[in-house]
C-alpha positions in Angstrom: 0.0 0.0 -0.1 1.0 3.6 -0.5 0.4 5.3 2.9 0.5 9.1 3.7 1.6 10.0 7.1 0.9 13.7 8.1 2.5 15.5 10.9 5.7 13.4 10.6 7.7 16.0 12.6 5.6 15.6 15.6 5.9 13.1 18.6 3.8 10.4 17.0 4.9 11.0 13.5 8.5 10.6 14.4 7.7 7.3 16.2 5.8 6.1 12.9 8.9 7.0 11.0 11.1 4.7 13.2 8.8 1.9 12.8 8.3 2.2 9.2 11.5 0.1 8.8 9.8 -2.9 10.0 6.9 -2.6 7.6 8.8 -2.8 4.3 5.8 -4.1 2.3 4.4 -0.5 2.1 5.6 2.6 0.7 5.3 5.6 3.1 5.0 9.3 2.3 6.1 11.3 5.5 4.8 14.8 5.3 4.7 17.9 7.5 3.6 21.4 6.4 6.7 21.9 4.1 5.8 18.8 2.0 1.9 19.1 2.3 -0.2 21.9 3.6 -3.2 20.1 5.1 -5.2 23.3 5.3 -5.5 23.3 1.6 -8.0 20.8 0.3 -6.7 21.0 -3.4 -3.2 20.3 -2.3 -4.5 17.3 -0.3 -6.5 16.1 -3.3 -3.6 16.4 -5.7 -1.0 14.6 -3.3 -3.5 11.7 -2.5 -4.3 11.3 -6.4 -0.9 11.8 -7.7 0.8 9.4 -5.3 -1.9 6.9 -5.5 -2.4 6.8 -1.8 -4.3 3.9 -0.4 -4.4 5.1 3.3 -3.8 8.0 5.5 -2.6 8.2 9.2 -3.1 11.6 10.3 -0.8 12.5 13.0 -0.9 16.3 12.5 -2.9 18.5 14.9 -3.0 21.8 16.9 -2.0 20.5 20.3 -1.2 23.7 22.3 -4.2 23.3 24.5 -3.9 26.5 26.3 -2.8 28.6 23.3 -6.0 27.2 21.3 -8.2 29.2 23.7 -7.0 32.4 22.1 -6.2 30.9 18.6 -9.5 29.1 17.8 -9.3 29.7 14.0 -6.2 27.9 13.4 -7.1 25.2 15.9 -10.2 24.8 13.9 -8.4 24.6 10.6 -6.0 22.0 11.6 -8.1 20.1 14.0 -11.4 20.0 12.3 -11.3 21.3 8.7 -8.1 19.3 7.7 -9.3 15.9 8.7 -12.4 16.4 6.7 -10.3 17.3 3.7 -8.2 14.2 4.1 -11.2 11.9 4.5 -12.8 13.4 1.5 -9.6 12.9 -0.7 -9.0 9.4 0.5 -12.6 8.5 0.2 -12.5 9.2 -3.5 -10.0 6.5 -3.9 -11.8 4.1 -1.8 -9.1 4.2 0.9 -9.0 4.4 4.7 -8.1 7.1 7.3 -6.7 6.8 10.7 -7.6 10.0 12.7 -5.9 10.4 16.0 -8.0 12.2 18.6 -8.1 13.0 22.3 -9.5 12.3 25.8 -10.3 16.1 25.6 -13.7 15.2 23.9 -14.9 14.3 27.3 -15.5 16.7 30.2 -13.6 14.6 32.7 -16.5 14.3 35.3 -16.9 10.6 35.0 -15.4 8.0 37.8 -15.0 5.1 35.7 -13.0 4.5 32.4 -14.6 6.3 29.5 -15.9 3.7 26.7 -16.3 4.8 23.0 -20.1 5.2 23.2 -20.1 7.6 26.3 -21.6 10.9 25.7 -18.9 13.5 24.6 -18.7 17.0 26.2 -15.5 18.8 25.5 -15.0 21.9 27.5 -12.1 23.5 25.7 -11.3 24.8 22.1 -8.8 22.1 21.7 -11.5 19.3 22.8 -14.2 20.9 20.7 -12.1 21.1 17.5 -10.8 17.5 17.8 -14.3 16.2 18.4 -15.4 18.2 15.2 -12.7 16.7 13.4 -13.7 13.1 14.5 -17.3 13.7 13.1 -16.3 15.4 9.8 -13.8 12.5 9.1 -16.3 9.7 9.7 -19.0 11.5 7.7 -16.7 12.1 4.8 -15.0 8.7 4.6 -16.8 5.5 5.6 -13.5 3.7 6.4 -12.3 6.0 9.1 -10.8 4.7 12.3 -10.8 7.3 15.3 -8.1 6.5 17.9 -8.6 8.7 21.0 -5.5 8.8 23.1 -4.4 10.7 26.3 -1.2 12.1 27.9 1.0 11.4 25.1 4.9 11.4 25.4 8.1 10.4 23.6 11.8 11.1 23.1 10.8 13.7 20.4 9.7 17.3 20.8 8.2 19.0 23.9 6.2 16.9 26.4 5.4 16.4 30.0 8.1 13.8 30.6 10.9 15.8 29.1 9.8 19.0 31.0 9.6 17.2 34.3 13.2 15.8 33.7 14.5 19.3 32.9 12.6 21.1 35.8 13.7 18.3 38.2 17.4 18.9 37.4 17.0 22.5 37.6 14.9 23.1 40.6 15.0 22.2 44.2 11.1 22.1 44.5 8.2 21.5 42.0 4.5 21.6 42.5 2.5 19.2 40.3 -1.3 18.7 40.3 -2.4 15.6 42.0 -6.3 15.7 41.3 -6.3 15.2 37.7 -6.3 11.5 36.9 -5.5 9.7 33.7 -3.1 7.4 32.0 0.1 8.2 30.2 0.8 7.1 26.6 4.2 6.4 25.1 3.8 7.5 21.5 5.8 4.5 20.3 3.1 2.3 21.8 0.5 4.2 20.0 2.5 3.8 16.8 2.8 0.3 17.2 -1.0 -0.2 17.4 -1.4 1.9 14.4 0.8 -0.4 12.6 -1.2 -3.4 13.8 -4.3 -1.8 12.4 -2.7 -1.3 9.1 -1.3 -4.9 8.7 -4.4 -6.6 10.1 -6.9 -4.2 8.2 -8.4 -0.8 9.4 -11.7 -1.6 11.1 -13.9 1.7 11.0 -15.2 3.2 14.1 -14.0 4.9 17.4 -11.4 3.3 19.6 -9.7 4.3 22.8 -5.9 3.7 23.4 -3.5 4.6 26.3 -1.1 2.5 28.1 -2.5 0.5 31.1 -2.8 1.8 34.7 -4.3 5.0 36.4 -2.3 7.7 37.9 -2.3 11.5 38.7 0.3 14.1 37.2 1.9 14.1 40.5 2.4 10.4 40.8 3.7 10.5 36.9 6.2 13.1 38.0 7.5 11.1 41.1 8.0 8.0 38.6 9.8 10.1 36.1 12.1 11.5 38.5 12.7 8.0 40.1 13.4 6.4 36.8 15.6 9.3 35.7 17.7 9.3 38.8 16.4 12.6 40.1 16.6 12.8 43.8 17.5 16.6 44.5 14.0 17.9 43.6 11.1 17.7 46.1 7.8 17.2 44.3 4.6 18.5 46.2 1.1 17.9 45.2 -1.1 20.9 44.0 -4.9 21.1 43.5 -6.0 22.2 40.1 -7.3 25.4 41.7 -3.7 26.3 42.7 -2.5 26.2 39.0 -5.1 27.9 36.8 -4.7 27.4 33.0 -6.6 29.1 30.1 -8.2 25.7 29.0 -10.0 23.5 31.5 -8.4 20.1 31.9 -10.6 16.8 32.4 -10.2 15.8 36.1 -10.7 12.2 35.2 -9.8 10.9 31.6 -9.0 7.2 31.9 -9.9 5.4 28.8 -11.3 2.0 28.6 -9.3 0.0 26.0 -11.4 -3.1 25.7 -12.6 -2.6 22.3 -9.2 -2.0 20.6 -7.6 -4.9 22.6 -10.6 -7.3 21.4 -10.5 -6.1 17.8 -6.9 -6.4 17.2 -5.9 -9.0 19.9 -3.3 -6.9 21.4 -1.6 -6.6 24.9 -1.2 -3.1 26.1 2.0 -2.2 28.1 1.8 -0.9 31.6 2.6 3.0 31.7 5.7 2.6 34.1 7.2 -0.1 31.8 6.8 2.2 28.8 8.0 5.1 30.8 11.2 3.4 31.7 11.7 2.4 28.1 11.3 6.0 26.9 13.7 7.4 29.8 16.3 4.7 28.8 15.9 5.9 25.1 16.5 9.5 26.2 19.7 8.5 28.2 21.1 6.3 25.2 
């Protein structure tokens, strides 16, 4: 198959490129804005037709959650309009789309893991635009697979793990929120699942994926520092109210992964094992 990867310079896009070497039966077209402007529907249509693309993995998104509150127009373009354009272009070729989405489509008021059929209720610009992207993509292309994920990190780009390692080495004390609960996701684990779907066949619908386990940002930070060998920084728990942000965060965003595990017969790694793998890679 000829497969288009968008957002190849991001966390997930970089992990996809690393794993492509294990999937030599396909031809991959790795693009970011320099190679393909996904806000231009005509450019997408020309690229997909010209390269005879069979499937698209859309790793591109506007993910600066707080900046999105004051930059809604660009957020809509990248998170809602672009997925619709990608979906329309690949539908014309009878192909499939994998659209990566987010736990922010929920308001975080649940006390049990979210399943794919739970009512959506985003309470941020980022969440609303990502939900709009889901809906537009599924409407435009019948063979669309939505994968909602959460707390993504990797060795690439800017993310929570790398920030906490840097701050832990710079500061004697650090306050981190303890009353927001979720599950970290190593981007390489998500990339592996995407490749599993590609190889086994894309089954349309909405799926949830994160690593296994449940923790707070505070607990996550303590584990990051322990695995990174940081002992000189005291981490203290903060209430969300002590650290106000422009965008509201879900207080509880644990995702139930039963559907994707059963559909593709996969075993999902425990978050701490994947975190150790990532930190080892950062130290290599």
